[in-house]
N, C-alpha and C positions, 0 to 999 in steps of 0.2 A: 636635503641632506644637511645635517647640522655640521658645521666645521669643527666644533669642539668634541664631537663623538667619533671615535675611530671606527674603521670598517669592522674590526673584530667585535666591538661592542654592539654594532648594529646587527651583525650576524648572530651574535649571542641572544640578542633581544628577539630576533625572528624565530630562532629555535625555541626559546622559552615560550613565546606565544603559541607556536605549533603544539608544544607539549601540553600547555594548559588547555587549549581547545580540544585536543585529543582526549584528555582526561575528563573534561566536562561531557563530551559526547559519549564516552564509555560509561560514565555514571548514569547518564540519561537512558542509555540503552539497557543497562542492567536493571534500572528501576522500572522501565516499561515492561520488561519480562516478568516482573513480580509485582502485580498491582497491590497486593496486601501490604507491602513494606512501606510504600510512600504514604498511603492514607488508610491506616488500619481502623481509625475511629469513624471515618465516613464510609458509608455504604453507597456505592454508585455502580451502575453497569459498566462493563468494559467499554473502551472507546469504540471498538468495532461494532458492538451491539447498539450503542447509542447512534452511530452513523446509520445503521440499517433501519432503526426505528424512524429516522428522519425522512427516509424515502417512502413516499406514499405507495399503497398497494396498487398494483397495476391491473389485477383481475379480481373477481369476487364481487361481493355486494357493494363495496365502496368504489370500485373502479370500472373501467369500460369492459364490455364483454370480450372474451378472448376470440381471436380471429382464427378462421379455418379456411384453407384453400384446397379445393378438390383438384387433383391432378388427373390428366388424361392418362390412359395406359402408356402412351409413348413417352410422356413426361416422367411417369413413374419409372419406366425402364432406364431412361437417361439418368435419372437421379440415382438409381441403384448402381448403374455403371460408374458414376462419379464417386459414389461412396466406396465401391470396391477398389477403384484406382487409388483413392486417398489412403485407405486402410492397408493396401498391399505395400505401399512405400515405407510405412513405419515399422 
């Protein structure tokens, strides 16, 4: 704490910093909702699509074969009972 700066000035500076950070965050959020406003000349896929493209395919010709587990009739009944219990609660 600086001795030459009063407590009211320090509080004012803290409030000013909070307001500036809030405004910057609000501007970033509004621009994220409208991708055409920030970069109208550049054409690029939305961020979520770019992230999904980065994840390799898990099944199909480029990935491992999908797994399948055969259940016994008792396991199938137990699973059906569990599903019924979970869906009846909601």
